[in-house]
N, C-alpha and C positions, 0 to 999 in steps of 0.2 A: 210791773217789774222792769228792771233795766234790760234793754235789748242789746245784749252782749253775747258774743260767741266765744266758747272756750278754745284753747289751743294757742299755737304760735309762740308758746313759752314767754308770753309777755312782750311780744315784739311790737313793731310800729304798725300803723294802719296802712301805710303805703300810698295813700292819696290825701289830697288836701281836704280838710273838713268842709262839709256842705253848709254849715251854719256859722253865724257870727260868734266868735269866742266870747265867753262870759268873763267878767272881771269880778274880783272879790269885793265884798262889803264887810263891814265890821261884824265879827262873830262874837257873841257873848260867851263868857266862861260857863261851864256846866254848873248847875245848882245842886246836882246830886253827884256824890262821889262814886264813880264806877271804876273798878279795877280793870286795867287793860287785858288781864288774863281772862276776863269774861266777855270780851268783845270779839266777834267773829266777822271777818270782812272778806270781800273779794276786791282785787285790785284790777282796774280796767285801764289799759294803756290806750288813750285817745290821741296821743301825740305821735311824733315821728322819730322818737329815739328808741332804737332797738334795745330790748332787754330792760327797759325802764321799770316795768312792773316787777320783774324778778329781783332787781336791786332793791326796790321799795319793800318787797315782801321780806327779804332777808333783814333789812334794817328794822322794820316794824316788828319782826319776830324777835329780834334782840331786845326790843322795848317791851316785850311781853304780850303783844297782840297775837291772835290766832288768824292766820291768813288761810282761807279755804281754797282759793283758786286765783290764779292770774289769768287775765284775758286780754284780748284786743277788741276794741269797740267795733261793732259791726258797721260796715259801710252803709247799711240801710238805716242806721240809727241817725235821724236828722235832728236830734237834740243838740243845743249849743255845746261846743267843745270848750272846756275851761282853759284859760291862759295857764293857770298853775294847777289847781285841783278843785274837784267837786266831790262832795260827800252826799250820796243819795241814801235816804233812810225811809222807813215806813212809819205808819201811825204808832205813836208810843215810843219811837226810837230816837227822839230828839236829844235826850241826854247822852245816849251812846254816841250819836254823831258829834255832839259838842265835845265829848271827851277825846274822840279821835282828832277833832279839829285843833286841839291844843298841841298836837305833834306836827301839824302841817302848815307850811307857809301859804298865806293868801288863799284859804279855801272858800268855796261857795257851797252853801248847804241847800239841798233840794229834797222836799218830801215827795215820795212816789206812792204807788198803791200796794207795795209789798205788805204782807201780813206777818212776816217773821222778823225777829230782832236783828238780822244781819244788816250790814251796810256795805255799800259799794264805794270805794275810793277811786274816782276817775281822774287820771293824771294827764296833764297837758305838757307842752314842751318846757314851760317854766316851773315845773314841779320841783319841790324840795321839802325836806323835813326840817323842822325847827331844831337847831343844834341842841344836843343834851348839855346840861351844865357839867363842868368838870366833876369827876367822880370824887366822893369824899375820901380822904386819905385812908381811913380805916378799911376801905374796900379795894384799895389798890395794892396789887402784888408785884413786887419789883425784884429783878436781878441787877446787881451792881457789878460792873466790870471795869477793871483798871487797865488802861493802855499805856500808862506812863512808867517811868523808872522810879517813882516814889513808892517805896515799899509800904504796904499796909493801907494804901489810899482807899481801896475799895471797902475795907472794913470801917475806916473812919466815916466815909460817906454813908455807908449802910447804917451805922450807929446813929448818925445825925438824922437820917430819914426815919429810922425807927422811932426816935424820940419825938418826931412830929406825927406819929400815928400810922405811918405806912407799914405794910406787911413786907418783910424782907424774905424772899425765897432763898437767895444765895448771894454770896459775894466772893469774887476771886479775880485773878488776872484774866484778861479778855481771852476766851478760848479761840477766838478768830484772829488774834494777834494783830488787830488793827493798830495803825499809827495815826494819831490825831494831833499833830504838832501845833496847829493853829485854831483848835476848837476847845470850847469849854466842855461840851459833852454832846453826845447824840442820845436822844430818847426815842427808842424804837418800840413799836407796837404793831399789831394787826389793825385792820379797820374797826373791828369790834372794840378794841381797847383804846381807841382815839380819845374818848373823854378822860380815861385814866391817865393817858400820856399828857394831856393838857394840864391835869392837876400836878403831875410831876414837874412839868416844864416851868411852872410858877416858882419852883424852888431853886432853879439854876438859871440865873440871868445869862442870856446869850446862847443857851442850849438850842440845838436844832432838832426838830421833830422829823421822824422818818418812819415809814410804814413798810412792813414786810408781809409775807403771806401767812403768818400764824392765824389760827382760827380762835384762839382764846383771847382773854383780855389782860394777859400779863404784859409787863413793860420792862424793857432792858434799859438801864442807865449806863452808858458807855462813857467813862470819864476821860477827857483829853488833857493835854498839857496846859491849857489856859484856865483850868479849874483852880479856884482859890478857896471858895467857901460857898455854902448855901446863902441865899438872900435872907435878910431878917424875916422872922416869922410873920410879923405884921404886914410885910409887903407881899407875902406869898398867898394872896387871896384872889379869888376869881373876880374879874371885872363884871360889871352889869351886863346882862344879855342885851345885845344891840337890837334896835328896831328893825323888823323885817321890811325891806323895800317892796313896793308894789311891782308886779311884773310889767315889762315894757308894753306900752300901748294902753295902759289903764289910767 
């Protein structure tokens, strides 16, 4: 089993690793479909970024995975520290590990002697999750706010967005009374709603993305003076997912 110690709230190790960092190799796609909700993992911070395990736990929880514990790798553990991420799994757990690997940039997979179906996600300083694709329009919940003097604009934009399949929660004059004389729109979400905000941003050319502290995945569309119309539907489609670069030094 992994030699990791609990505690530290997912903090950094505090010393340089004793072993040579490992670099990623090509990881195949899983051949068995496994739901994230059936995968239980521990997250082990082997790098030097305080709180990295806690942040990863929150983000993977949003993606449906069950995080059992966040840990810091023991200084007595002399196994190589990954540049980005290592997924440790036991006998019979390969498909579970491969499913988790689809969410992680540049992972290395290692089989160990554990006998249970859990996995350890060991994260290094170049750790990152693969970005989620923009949320489908039917799953995006929007508030539309008008900051301009154009009466009824929020209703017009809301109707146009609804026609494209978005869920409209409300539309009104901006309750915060912002003034956006030089902007098309601000698209505001919390961290969890970032994929939904990117889907909305495809509809308004020149709109600016901004995050606030909300915990849900709702999105506010705050219309500014430079708004004229939504982009044509054919142009409001997600771009292909970019290739993930290898971490420095690999």
